[in-house]
Every structure is written in structure tokens, then in C-alpha cells.
MDAnalysis code that builds the backbone (N, CA, C; Angstrom):
import MDAnalysis as mda
import numpy as np

u = mda.Universe.empty(657, n_residues=219, atom_resindex=np.repeat(np.arange(219), 3), trajectory=True)
u.add_TopologyAttr("name", ["N", "CA", "C"] * 219)
u.add_TopologyAttr("resid", np.arange(1, 220))
u.add_TopologyAttr("resname", ["UNK", "UNK", "UNK", "UNK", "UNK", "UNK", "UNK", "UNK", "UNK", "UNK", "UNK", "UNK", "UNK", "UNK", "UNK", "UNK", "UNK", "UNK", "UNK", "UNK", "UNK", "UNK", "UNK", "UNK", "UNK", "UNK", "UNK", "UNK", "UNK", "UNK", "UNK", "UNK", "UNK", "UNK", "UNK", "UNK", "UNK", "UNK", "UNK", "UNK", "UNK", "UNK", "UNK", "UNK", "UNK", "UNK", "UNK", "UNK", "UNK", "UNK", "UNK", "UNK", "UNK", "UNK", "UNK", "UNK", "UNK", "UNK", "UNK", "UNK", "UNK", "UNK", "UNK", "UNK", "UNK", "UNK", "UNK", "UNK", "UNK", "UNK", "UNK", "UNK", "UNK", "UNK", "UNK", "UNK", "UNK", "UNK", "UNK", "UNK", "UNK", "UNK", "UNK", "UNK", "UNK", "UNK", "UNK", "UNK", "UNK", "UNK", "UNK", "UNK", "UNK", "UNK", "UNK", "UNK", "UNK", "UNK", "UNK", "UNK", "UNK", "UNK", "UNK", "UNK", "UNK", "UNK", "UNK", "UNK", "UNK", "UNK", "UNK", "UNK", "UNK", "UNK", "UNK", "UNK", "UNK", "UNK", "UNK", "UNK", "UNK", "UNK", "UNK", "UNK", "UNK", "UNK", "UNK", "UNK", "UNK", "UNK", "UNK", "UNK", "UNK", "UNK", "UNK", "UNK", "UNK", "UNK", "UNK", "UNK", "UNK", "UNK", "UNK", "UNK", "UNK", "UNK", "UNK", "UNK", "UNK", "UNK", "UNK", "UNK", "UNK", "UNK", "UNK", "UNK", "UNK", "UNK", "UNK", "UNK", "UNK", "UNK", "UNK", "UNK", "UNK", "UNK", "UNK", "UNK", "UNK", "UNK", "UNK", "UNK", "UNK", "UNK", "UNK", "UNK", "UNK", "UNK", "UNK", "UNK", "UNK", "UNK", "UNK", "UNK", "UNK", "UNK", "UNK", "UNK", "UNK", "UNK", "UNK", "UNK", "UNK", "UNK", "UNK", "UNK", "UNK", "UNK", "UNK", "UNK", "UNK", "UNK", "UNK", "UNK", "UNK", "UNK", "UNK", "UNK", "UNK", "UNK", "UNK", "UNK", "UNK", "UNK", "UNK", "UNK", "UNK", "UNK", "UNK"])
u.atoms.positions = np.array([
    [-14.069, 6.205, -7.878],
    [-13.911, 5.309, -7.558],
    [-14.246, 4.503, -6.592],
    [-13.638, 3.057, -6.239],
    [-13.943, 1.592, -5.410],
    [-12.906, 1.714, -3.866],
    [-13.724, 1.736, -2.526],
    [-13.004, 1.688, -2.017],
    [-12.323, 0.698, -2.025],
    [-10.715, -0.227, -2.137],
    [-9.733, -0.999, -1.820],
    [-10.815, -1.502, -1.523],
    [-10.650, -3.338, -1.673],
    [-10.864, -4.134, -1.197],
    [-10.349, -5.036, -0.275],
    [-9.352, -4.429, -0.628],
    [-7.739, -5.445, 0.153],
    [-8.762, -5.742, 2.152],
    [-8.027, -7.349, 2.097],
    [-8.603, -7.482, 3.141],
    [-7.094, -8.280, 4.072],
    [-6.286, -7.587, 3.785],
    [-4.962, -7.813, 4.528],
    [-4.982, -7.322, 5.667],
    [-4.098, -7.367, 7.127],
    [-4.107, -7.245, 7.856],
    [-3.161, -6.753, 7.947],
    [-3.168, -6.069, 9.844],
    [-1.770, -4.930, 9.950],
    [-0.142, -5.680, 9.510],
    [0.642, -5.363, 9.832],
    [2.235, -5.498, 9.379],
    [2.530, -5.175, 11.322],
    [3.142, -6.916, 11.484],
    [3.453, -6.561, 12.044],
    [4.579, -5.163, 12.806],
    [4.687, -5.619, 14.465],
    [5.147, -3.977, 15.209],
    [6.889, -3.634, 13.944],
    [7.326, -2.757, 14.327],
    [8.444, -2.391, 14.092],
    [9.538, -2.989, 14.047],
    [9.687, -3.584, 15.883],
    [10.808, -3.539, 16.031],
    [10.992, -5.048, 16.110],
    [9.321, -5.719, 15.543],
    [8.857, -7.534, 15.023],
    [9.597, -7.380, 13.145],
    [9.587, -5.845, 12.582],
    [9.341, -6.324, 11.177],
    [11.393, -6.319, 11.333],
    [12.122, -5.391, 12.415],
    [13.811, -5.478, 11.841],
    [13.608, -6.391, 12.704],
    [13.760, -7.872, 13.353],
    [14.115, -8.249, 14.037],
    [13.658, -9.419, 12.713],
    [13.262, -9.143, 11.940],
    [12.043, -10.429, 10.574],
    [13.479, -10.166, 9.892],
    [14.395, -9.122, 9.559],
    [15.230, -8.627, 8.406],
    [16.537, -9.044, 9.137],
    [16.851, -9.567, 10.713],
    [18.086, -9.234, 10.698],
    [17.599, -11.207, 10.634],
    [17.048, -11.839, 10.744],
    [16.734, -13.513, 10.889],
    [16.991, -13.800, 9.551],
    [16.155, -12.969, 8.480],
    [16.832, -12.867, 7.140],
    [17.974, -13.089, 6.476],
    [18.385, -12.599, 7.099],
    [20.312, -11.653, 6.661],
    [20.119, -10.844, 6.453],
    [18.864, -10.299, 5.835],
    [19.209, -8.615, 5.232],
    [20.411, -7.749, 5.558],
    [20.422, -7.643, 7.098],
    [21.485, -6.793, 7.882],
    [22.634, -7.623, 7.355],
    [23.007, -8.554, 6.753],
    [24.545, -8.751, 6.347],
    [24.863, -8.453, 4.347],
    [23.576, -8.716, 3.737],
    [23.144, -7.807, 2.474],
    [23.347, -6.771, 2.359],
    [22.827, -5.755, 3.311],
    [23.261, -4.599, 2.779],
    [24.037, -3.717, 3.871],
    [24.922, -4.559, 4.624],
    [25.391, -4.060, 5.653],
    [25.697, -3.155, 6.552],
    [24.611, -2.529, 7.297],
    [23.772, -2.332, 7.652],
    [23.885, -3.334, 9.422],
    [24.380, -2.904, 10.412],
    [24.822, -3.349, 11.803],
    [22.844, -3.628, 12.504],
    [23.308, -5.202, 12.836],
    [22.120, -5.333, 13.365],
    [21.149, -4.450, 14.693],
    [22.130, -3.908, 15.359],
    [21.986, -3.178, 16.338],
    [21.700, -1.580, 16.243],
    [22.041, -1.683, 14.553],
    [21.365, -0.590, 14.050],
    [19.824, -0.083, 13.427],
    [19.150, -1.472, 13.075],
    [17.962, -1.931, 12.178],
    [17.170, -2.169, 13.577],
    [17.135, -2.166, 15.017],
    [16.637, -2.511, 16.162],
    [16.262, -0.721, 16.291],
    [17.323, 0.086, 16.444],
    [17.474, 0.877, 17.180],
    [16.766, 1.996, 16.500],
    [17.036, 1.688, 15.025],
    [16.183, 2.443, 13.671],
    [14.239, 2.456, 14.445],
    [13.950, 0.855, 14.338],
    [12.710, 0.660, 14.307],
    [12.054, 1.023, 16.053],
    [12.445, 0.779, 16.446],
    [12.887, 1.741, 17.884],
    [12.509, 2.999, 17.999],
    [13.187, 3.950, 17.618],
    [13.000, 4.791, 17.244],
    [11.379, 5.443, 16.519],
    [11.210, 4.502, 16.024],
    [9.815, 5.120, 15.325],
    [8.571, 4.529, 15.740],
    [8.743, 3.577, 16.920],
    [7.388, 2.917, 17.351],
    [5.481, 3.703, 17.578],
    [6.503, 4.069, 18.571],
    [5.043, 5.493, 19.592],
    [4.782, 5.960, 17.865],
    [4.420, 5.855, 16.039],
    [3.846, 6.520, 15.442],
    [4.048, 4.803, 14.304],
    [3.432, 3.641, 15.462],
    [3.607, 2.298, 14.470],
    [2.110, 1.677, 14.686],
    [1.454, 2.979, 15.156],
    [-0.624, 2.010, 15.909],
    [-0.857, 2.084, 14.579],
    [-0.615, 2.412, 13.964],
    [-2.342, 1.947, 12.326],
    [-1.602, 0.549, 11.694],
    [-0.624, -0.525, 11.784],
    [-0.343, -1.122, 11.266],
    [-0.294, -1.349, 10.329],
    [-0.012, -0.249, 9.308],
    [0.173, 0.257, 8.334],
    [1.752, 0.343, 7.338],
    [2.247, 0.719, 8.928],
    [4.013, 0.796, 8.150],
    [4.852, -0.051, 8.223],
    [5.409, -0.034, 7.058],
    [6.863, -0.818, 6.345],
    [8.350, 0.003, 6.480],
    [9.169, -1.133, 7.295],
    [10.415, -1.002, 7.281],
    [10.711, -1.215, 6.322],
    [11.876, -1.115, 5.362],
    [12.309, -0.841, 4.357],
    [13.927, -0.073, 3.837],
    [14.505, -1.073, 3.245],
    [16.252, -0.801, 3.854],
    [16.328, -0.183, 2.197],
    [16.648, 0.454, 1.695],
    [17.401, 1.025, 0.440],
    [18.093, -0.089, -0.919],
    [17.045, 0.112, -1.126],
    [17.486, -1.026, -2.856],
    [18.624, -0.694, -3.061],
    [19.722, 0.357, -3.277],
    [20.970, -0.234, -3.182],
    [21.825, -0.265, -2.440],
    [20.887, -0.318, -1.242],
    [21.815, -1.175, -0.052],
    [21.723, -2.730, -0.218],
    [20.281, -3.091, -0.343],
    [19.859, -4.121, -0.357],
    [18.561, -4.878, -1.759],
    [19.831, -4.655, -2.861],
    [18.892, -4.639, -4.130],
    [17.615, -6.151, -4.401],
    [16.707, -5.944, -5.520],
    [15.619, -7.133, -5.216],
    [16.183, -8.590, -6.093],
    [17.364, -8.379, -6.653],
    [17.483, -9.517, -6.803],
    [18.477, -10.058, -5.226],
    [18.642, -9.875, -4.743],
    [19.195, -10.809, -3.104],
    [17.951, -11.090, -2.281],
    [16.979, -9.604, -1.999],
    [15.640, -9.683, -1.720],
    [14.749, -11.273, -1.938],
    [14.968, -11.415, -3.562],
    [13.740, -12.444, -4.086],
    [13.535, -13.735, -3.560],
    [14.795, -14.535, -3.236],
    [15.144, -16.071, -3.056],
    [14.488, -15.854, -1.670],
    [14.233, -14.379, -0.377],
    [14.200, -14.909, 0.993],
    [12.862, -15.572, 1.036],
    [12.107, -14.765, 0.005],
    [10.211, -14.797, -0.425],
    [10.701, -16.114, 0.245],
    [9.551, -16.628, 1.244],
    [8.762, -18.711, 0.909],
    [7.162, -18.311, 1.344],
    [7.611, -19.462, 0.181],
    [5.640, -20.021, 0.351],
    [5.313, -21.314, -0.200],
    [4.655, -21.656, 0.860],
    [4.779, -23.767, 0.983],
    [6.142, -23.722, 0.854],
    [6.644, -23.131, 2.267],
    [8.330, -23.587, 1.538],
    [9.023, -23.762, 0.839],
    [8.702, -23.316, -0.238],
    [9.070, -22.730, -1.619],
    [9.979, -21.774, -1.794],
    [11.275, -21.008, -1.529],
    [11.586, -19.805, -1.999],
    [11.330, -18.827, -3.304],
    [11.738, -17.761, -3.060],
    [10.851, -16.638, -4.704],
    [12.094, -16.479, -5.545],
    [11.258, -16.204, -6.337],
    [12.708, -15.927, -7.859],
    [12.288, -14.917, -8.188],
    [13.115, -14.473, -9.494],
    [13.126, -14.007, -9.948],
    [12.628, -14.202, -11.437],
    [12.436, -13.754, -12.333],
    [11.987, -14.425, -14.120],
    [13.333, -14.661, -14.777],
    [13.423, -15.818, -15.547],
    [14.877, -15.592, -16.297],
    [14.841, -14.892, -17.460],
    [14.070, -13.759, -17.284],
    [13.497, -12.430, -18.834],
    [13.632, -11.654, -17.939],
    [14.743, -11.544, -17.139],
    [14.810, -10.090, -16.491],
    [15.289, -9.951, -15.303],
    [17.087, -10.407, -16.255],
    [18.286, -10.288, -15.786],
    [18.436, -8.839, -15.207],
    [17.746, -7.808, -15.333],
    [18.111, -6.240, -15.577],
    [17.137, -5.823, -14.167],
    [16.569, -7.108, -13.623],
    [15.681, -6.262, -12.290],
    [16.255, -5.462, -11.592],
    [17.666, -4.723, -11.164],
    [18.016, -4.555, -10.385],
    [18.454, -2.939, -10.460],
    [18.014, -2.698, -12.460],
    [18.307, -1.933, -13.074],
    [16.897, -0.923, -13.121],
    [15.271, -1.841, -12.377],
    [14.393, -0.846, -12.179],
    [14.724, -0.085, -11.320],
    [14.084, 1.113, -11.422],
    [14.538, 1.815, -10.198],
    [13.039, 3.336, -9.532],
    [13.740, 3.684, -8.124],
    [12.084, 3.979, -8.412],
    [12.002, 5.819, -9.817],
    [10.444, 5.892, -10.019],
    [10.737, 6.797, -10.857],
    [9.290, 7.636, -11.311],
    [9.439, 9.067, -11.553],
    [8.255, 9.308, -11.636],
    [7.578, 11.077, -10.668],
    [6.937, 10.406, -9.646],
    [7.026, 10.906, -8.626],
    [7.171, 10.393, -7.644],
    [7.785, 9.420, -7.667],
    [8.359, 8.060, -6.561],
    [9.648, 8.708, -5.875],
    [9.794, 9.213, -4.809],
    [11.169, 9.757, -3.849],
    [11.421, 8.477, -2.530],
    [12.236, 8.121, -3.299],
    [12.205, 6.703, -1.522],
    [13.668, 7.641, -0.895],
    [13.918, 7.844, -0.011],
    [14.784, 8.650, 1.032],
    [15.990, 8.028, 0.322],
    [16.966, 9.131, 0.931],
    [18.622, 8.758, 0.574],
    [18.995, 7.893, 0.803],
    [18.811, 7.846, 2.287],
    [19.150, 6.899, 4.402],
    [19.129, 5.081, 3.834],
    [19.497, 4.622, 4.352],
    [19.649, 3.257, 4.361],
    [18.282, 2.792, 4.434],
    [17.791, 3.467, 5.681],
    [16.451, 2.437, 6.235],
    [15.425, 3.263, 5.892],
    [14.327, 3.746, 6.254],
    [13.220, 4.207, 5.661],
    [12.125, 3.759, 6.399],
    [10.760, 4.106, 6.408],
    [9.049, 3.712, 5.911],
    [8.939, 3.812, 5.107],
    [7.502, 3.109, 5.087],
    [6.634, 3.622, 3.718],
    [5.135, 2.866, 4.846],
    [4.776, 4.595, 4.319],
    [3.362, 4.535, 4.951],
    [1.973, 3.947, 4.492],
    [1.153, 3.653, 5.015],
    [-0.466, 3.352, 3.970],
    [-0.589, 2.292, 3.725],
    [-0.011, 0.782, 3.442],
    [0.216, 0.171, 2.241],
    [-0.862, 0.351, 2.124],
    [-1.549, -0.418, 0.362],
    [-2.310, -0.913, 0.137],
    [-2.212, -2.063, -1.219],
    [-2.950, -3.111, -1.237],
    [-3.100, -3.756, -2.316],
    [-3.113, -3.276, -3.649],
    [-4.498, -2.605, -3.706],
    [-4.148, -2.026, -4.944],
    [-6.084, -3.116, -5.449],
    [-6.276, -4.190, -4.793],
    [-7.235, -4.853, -5.046],
    [-8.249, -3.905, -6.460],
    [-9.021, -2.767, -6.375],
    [-9.870, -2.037, -6.590],
    [-9.016, -2.162, -7.782],
    [-8.210, -1.793, -8.149],
    [-7.309, -1.525, -9.733],
    [-6.988, -3.062, -10.572],
    [-7.543, -4.047, -9.727],
    [-7.131, -5.288, -10.997],
    [-7.978, -5.648, -12.077],
    [-6.906, -5.646, -13.087],
    [-7.856, -5.703, -14.753],
    [-7.527, -4.124, -15.641],
    [-6.273, -3.275, -14.155],
    [-6.080, -2.172, -14.877],
    [-4.725, -2.600, -15.519],
    [-4.542, -1.279, -16.736],
    [-3.253, -1.512, -17.447],
    [-2.809, -0.951, -15.538],
    [-1.157, -0.354, -15.699],
    [0.118, -0.033, -15.482],
    [-0.490, 1.287, -16.157],
    [-0.598, 2.242, -16.947],
    [-1.054, 3.319, -17.245],
    [-2.211, 3.721, -17.133],
    [-3.285, 2.445, -16.632],
    [-4.612, 3.370, -16.229],
    [-4.116, 3.237, -14.525],
    [-3.747, 2.733, -13.819],
    [-3.696, 3.104, -12.410],
    [-2.971, 4.217, -12.237],
    [-1.321, 4.794, -12.837],
    [-1.318, 5.488, -12.050],
    [-1.758, 6.516, -12.057],
    [-2.659, 7.685, -13.373],
    [-3.085, 8.785, -12.850],
    [-3.972, 8.772, -12.061],
    [-4.565, 7.287, -12.149],
    [-5.880, 7.267, -10.696],
    [-5.518, 7.260, -9.519],
    [-3.698, 6.492, -8.979],
    [-3.333, 6.151, -7.699],
    [-2.911, 7.616, -7.251],
    [-2.114, 8.959, -8.475],
    [-1.481, 10.181, -7.886],
    [-2.800, 10.915, -7.416],
    [-4.429, 10.416, -8.363],
    [-5.504, 11.877, -8.051],
    [-6.038, 11.361, -6.174],
    [-5.688, 9.929, -6.040],
    [-5.441, 9.722, -5.106],
    [-4.586, 10.735, -3.673],
    [-3.523, 11.157, -3.822],
    [-2.794, 11.202, -3.231],
    [-1.427, 10.328, -2.950],
    [-1.712, 9.445, -3.578],
    [-0.645, 8.197, -3.007],
    [0.475, 7.163, -4.609],
    [1.286, 6.880, -4.466],
    [2.211, 6.676, -5.306],
    [2.290, 5.132, -4.976],
    [2.662, 4.637, -5.976],
    [2.825, 3.496, -5.950],
    [4.775, 2.748, -5.831],
    [4.106, 1.485, -5.058],
    [5.203, 1.187, -4.019],
    [6.081, 0.700, -5.084],
    [7.450, 0.740, -4.747],
    [8.244, -0.155, -5.636],
    [8.549, -1.074, -5.804],
    [9.345, -1.606, -6.756],
    [9.924, -3.095, -6.376],
    [10.565, -3.426, -5.108],
    [11.557, -3.083, -4.587],
    [11.821, -3.696, -3.572],
    [11.105, -3.326, -2.076],
    [10.227, -2.120, -2.443],
    [9.031, -1.929, -0.983],
    [8.109, -3.073, -1.193],
    [7.776, -3.718, -2.722],
    [6.494, -4.716, -2.922],
    [7.276, -5.805, -1.564],
    [8.538, -6.236, -2.693],
    [9.475, -7.437, -1.438],
    [9.185, -7.462, -0.107],
    [9.963, -6.091, 0.376],
    [10.060, -6.266, 2.170],
    [8.380, -6.054, 2.054],
    [7.525, -5.990, 1.456],
    [6.028, -6.201, 2.021],
    [5.874, -7.520, 2.515],
    [6.325, -8.331, 1.263],
    [5.705, -9.851, 1.456],
    [6.719, -10.698, 2.505],
    [7.474, -10.346, 2.406],
    [9.190, -10.556, 3.499],
    [8.233, -10.990, 4.923],
    [7.787, -9.691, 5.407],
    [7.484, -9.603, 6.229],
    [5.337, -10.027, 6.569],
    [4.728, -9.586, 5.282],
    [3.371, -10.286, 5.571],
    [3.580, -11.037, 4.509],
    [3.754, -12.764, 4.387],
    [3.003, -13.293, 3.076],
    [2.780, -13.323, 2.738],
    [1.099, -13.255, 3.533],
    [-0.520, -13.242, 3.362],
    [-0.658, -12.222, 2.663],
    [0.324, -10.649, 1.968],
    [0.370, -9.758, 1.023],
    [-0.793, -10.641, -0.040],
    [0.314, -11.940, -0.564],
    [0.641, -12.670, -2.228],
    [-0.543, -12.994, -1.988],
    [-1.838, -13.522, -2.121],
    [-3.058, -14.442, -2.766],
    [-3.165, -14.917, -3.561],
    [-3.561, -16.200, -4.133],
    [-3.825, -16.993, -5.885],
    [-4.780, -15.422, -5.569],
    [-4.860, -15.161, -6.883],
    [-5.927, -14.109, -8.088],
    [-5.506, -12.269, -7.458],
    [-5.044, -12.480, -6.495],
    [-4.954, -11.072, -5.996],
    [-3.008, -10.967, -5.576],
    [-2.987, -10.831, -6.532],
    [-1.677, -10.543, -5.772],
    [-1.030, -9.101, -6.676],
    [0.162, -8.494, -6.793],
    [0.004, -6.366, -7.074],
    [0.944, -6.377, -8.103],
    [0.957, -5.169, -8.576],
    [2.078, -4.722, -9.662],
    [2.962, -3.245, -8.652],
    [3.883, -3.163, -8.898],
    [4.755, -2.650, -8.406],
    [5.898, -1.183, -9.314],
    [4.934, -0.529, -9.799],
    [5.118, -0.078, -10.849],
    [5.133, 1.547, -10.515],
    [6.176, 1.758, -9.010],
    [7.295, 2.747, -8.641],
    [8.204, 2.467, -8.941],
    [8.692, 1.277, -9.915],
    [10.526, 1.168, -10.086],
    [10.362, 0.682, -11.825],
    [10.849, 1.258, -12.693],
    [11.171, 1.210, -13.727],
    [12.641, 1.724, -14.360],
    [12.574, 0.749, -15.780],
    [13.847, 0.676, -16.840],
    [14.419, 2.257, -17.423],
    [14.927, 3.010, -17.160],
    [14.779, 3.592, -18.047],
    [15.899, 3.813, -19.329],
    [15.628, 3.144, -20.351],
    [16.797, 3.344, -21.367],
    [17.528, 4.264, -21.607],
    [18.766, 3.813, -23.056],
    [19.227, 4.514, -23.410],
    [19.366, 6.319, -23.321],
    [17.917, 6.089, -24.565],
    [17.798, 6.960, -25.342],
    [16.903, 7.840, -24.542],
    [16.343, 7.585, -22.657],
    [15.736, 8.335, -21.872],
    [14.127, 7.615, -21.733],
    [13.690, 7.017, -22.346],
    [12.460, 6.457, -22.638],
    [12.104, 5.210, -21.691],
    [10.845, 5.067, -21.062],
    [11.469, 3.746, -20.461],
    [10.415, 2.306, -20.754],
    [11.526, 1.503, -20.453],
    [11.509, 0.053, -21.091],
    [9.548, -0.400, -20.805],
    [9.023, -1.117, -21.618],
    [7.439, -1.362, -21.544],
    [7.233, -1.911, -20.178],
    [8.117, -2.820, -19.281],
    [8.201, -3.732, -18.711],
    [7.869, -2.418, -17.321],
    [6.969, -4.009, -16.787],
    [6.542, -3.179, -15.539],
    [6.384, -4.261, -14.076],
    [7.428, -4.015, -13.022],
    [7.754, -4.923, -12.194],
    [6.707, -5.221, -11.262],
    [6.633, -7.543, -11.211],
    [5.052, -7.193, -10.088],
    [5.812, -8.854, -9.548],
    [4.705, -8.859, -8.670],
    [5.360, -9.974, -7.389],
    [3.880, -11.195, -7.336],
    [4.388, -12.109, -7.832],
    [2.569, -12.499, -8.291],
    [3.138, -14.165, -7.322],
    [2.066, -15.149, -7.625],
    [2.486, -16.356, -7.480],
    [2.663, -17.598, -9.145],
    [3.288, -18.462, -8.891],
    [3.811, -19.139, -9.635],
    [2.642, -20.055, -9.663],
    [2.581, -21.139, -10.530],
    [2.100, -21.842, -11.425],
    [2.667, -22.624, -11.664],
    [4.253, -22.593, -11.587],
    [5.072, -23.480, -12.249],
    [4.924, -24.318, -13.750],
    [4.799, -23.460, -15.202],
    [3.915, -23.390, -16.385],
    [5.963, -23.344, -16.791],
    [5.981, -23.220, -17.890],
    [6.681, -22.795, -18.475],
    [8.243, -22.503, -18.598],
    [9.148, -21.334, -18.388],
    [10.797, -21.675, -18.108],
    [10.802, -21.516, -16.139],
    [9.551, -21.367, -15.656],
    [9.128, -21.443, -14.544],
    [9.922, -23.047, -13.569],
    [8.706, -23.372, -14.714],
    [9.279, -24.859, -13.579],
    [8.466, -24.763, -13.229],
    [8.117, -26.778, -12.743],
    [7.268, -27.332, -12.551],
    [6.746, -26.814, -10.998],
    [8.800, -27.297, -10.238],
    [9.464, -27.477, -9.559],
    [8.553, -26.045, -8.098],
    [8.718, -24.891, -8.755],
    [8.389, -24.029, -8.553],
    [6.812, -22.747, -9.195],
    [5.978, -23.702, -8.728],
    [4.704, -24.209, -8.690],
    [4.194, -24.126, -7.282],
    [4.054, -22.162, -7.259],
    [3.103, -21.514, -5.770],
    [4.387, -20.958, -5.060],
    [5.530, -20.777, -6.000],
    [6.612, -20.069, -5.056],
    [6.511, -18.412, -5.740],
    [6.739, -17.885, -4.516],
    [6.688, -16.764, -4.849],
    [7.353, -16.003, -5.885],
    [6.925, -15.273, -7.124],
    [7.664, -14.720, -7.959],
    [7.561, -13.365, -8.558],
    [8.855, -12.478, -8.792],
    [9.213, -11.493, -9.319],
    [8.880, -11.354, -10.695],
    [8.363, -10.802, -11.404],
    [8.023, -10.836, -13.111],
    [8.354, -9.742, -13.142],
    [7.690, -9.306, -14.299],
    [7.092, -7.696, -15.158],
    [5.709, -8.043, -16.087],
    [5.476, -7.123, -16.268],
    [3.966, -6.713, -17.317],
    [3.872, -5.899, -18.130],
    [3.763, -5.387, -19.752],
    [3.525, -4.468, -20.099],
    [2.524, -3.586, -20.245],
    [3.703, -2.387, -20.307],
    [2.881, -1.433, -19.393],
    [1.623, -1.122, -19.948],
    [0.493, -1.623, -21.155],
    [-0.323, -1.261, -21.021],
    [-1.399, -2.729, -20.869],
    [-1.076, -3.698, -20.613],
    [-1.790, -4.375, -20.310],
    [-2.682, -4.882, -19.124],
    [-3.533, -5.542, -18.894],
    [-4.181, -5.637, -18.367],
    [-4.269, -7.253, -17.540],
    [-3.659, -7.101, -16.214],
    [-4.428, -8.655, -15.496],
    [-4.974, -8.904, -14.898],
    [-6.329, -9.663, -13.879],
    [-6.434, -9.543, -13.564],
    [-6.816, -9.838, -12.492],
    [-5.465, -10.559, -12.714],
    [-4.699, -10.896, -10.626],
    [-3.862, -10.143, -10.213],
    [-3.753, -8.938, -10.839],
    [-2.889, -8.544, -10.244],
    [-3.535, -7.028, -9.842],
    [-3.394, -6.158, -9.059],
    [-3.787, -5.266, -8.692],
    [-2.230, -3.810, -8.375],
    [-2.295, -2.613, -7.798],
    [-1.615, -1.178, -7.959],
    [-0.734, -1.230, -6.299],
    [0.043, -1.900, -5.861],
    [0.130, -1.883, -4.421],
    [0.456, -0.038, -4.250],
    [0.689, 0.202, -3.006],
    [0.787, 1.344, -3.054],
    [1.122, 2.521, -1.789],
    [0.898, 4.175, -0.932],
    [1.574, 4.222, -0.407],
    [1.482, 5.800, -0.193],
    [1.189, 6.001, 0.748],
    [0.263, 7.597, 1.554],
    [1.918, 7.977, 1.644],
    [2.970, 7.501, 1.290],
    [4.246, 8.057, 2.196],
    [5.080, 7.435, 2.645],
    [6.326, 8.181, 2.374],
    [8.109, 7.178, 2.894],
    [9.010, 8.547, 3.664],
    [9.221, 8.021, 5.015],
    [9.820, 8.957, 5.796],
    [11.022, 7.550, 5.668],
    [12.486, 9.109, 6.330],
    [13.480, 8.254, 7.208],
    [13.181, 8.888, 8.968],
])
């Protein structure tokens, strides 16, 4: 398999990430005191030398529907597509194990550009073979909150670590992704270039979407 072609730069230090979440009001959304966010980041600062470690709030404390509007691109807020009213029901699935703690770290993040034009069905076993797990939707949003450049026109990503399990036990064929709106259809012209939380079919391929993944999660 070819190496990733991702050109995304290093993430901010964990202390800066904590401050960014506080400035956005994520501590109020999650009910986690600002001092607790800062203290958690400070605790792990020494292990944050690679610039590929993300500070994340558990999705039960800060759901995707609350985080998506905090995204910004060209001064336009992010949004969730209208046909995904159940966005917060997409939960970690398969080999993805999110720590139960309110705050945790996501290491070795990669956008997965080398998997552009793959389907989720094709990408998942390839990531597993690389000892990686896909990002959840919440983690993907956290990433773009900290590093807006992670979303580039024609270089966006899916977050197939989140799936929606139906009542009968099988998975919904929709899989979450984060990309940039073209302002067409139900998005509305005023949302052109805004960050967009949407979905794609499990078996479909899209040339502009890679598969974001991580080497591990710790709390």
C-alpha cells in the first residue's frame, strides 16, 4: 500500500488545544471545568512532541450536533446536513474503543489521502492491516476545530469509526464524513465553502474523501 500523501502540518500543543476548546465554549457544552481541561493537557504535555496528538472530549459529553456549528471556514460556520438528524446516534463501532473518561488523547492522526476514491468497505480492512483504527465523527470534528487546514478542497475525509446500528442489529449504510460544502442543493448557496458534516454510502467511492485514522487512544 502506498504511503499517505497527507500534507497536514503538526497539531498545536495540547495546552493550546485545551485553550482553544475553552474559547469555543466546549467546556460549557461538556460540563467539564476549564481548569480541568487545562490540567489534563498539562499532564500529557511531555508526551506531545510529535504534533500528531489530539485532545478530545468524549462524544457523550460533547456530541457532534453541538460541535459542528463551531467549525469555521471563510468565516462560515459548520453544519450538519438536513438528512442526518440522527447524527448523534452514530457511535464508535467495531474495533474502535473510545476511553470512557471525559477527556482522552488521539495519537498518530492521519487524513488517509492515499485512500481517496476507496469505499469504506475497502478502507476498513486496509486500516486494520496497518494497525490503525478509523477516527470517529466526534474526533474528526475535534481535529478540524484545532486545525482547520485538515479540510482542503478535494482533500477531505471520512470518519468511519462511527456507525449507526439499526434496531435489527445491522449497521445503517450511511457513514459519516467531513468535507467542504459547494453550496448546492439543500445546503444553500450561503453555505458555499462552509465545513460540512454529512454522510456517504458504505460501498461508494468519492475522489475527494480519504479515511482519517489513528494509531491509538489513551486517557
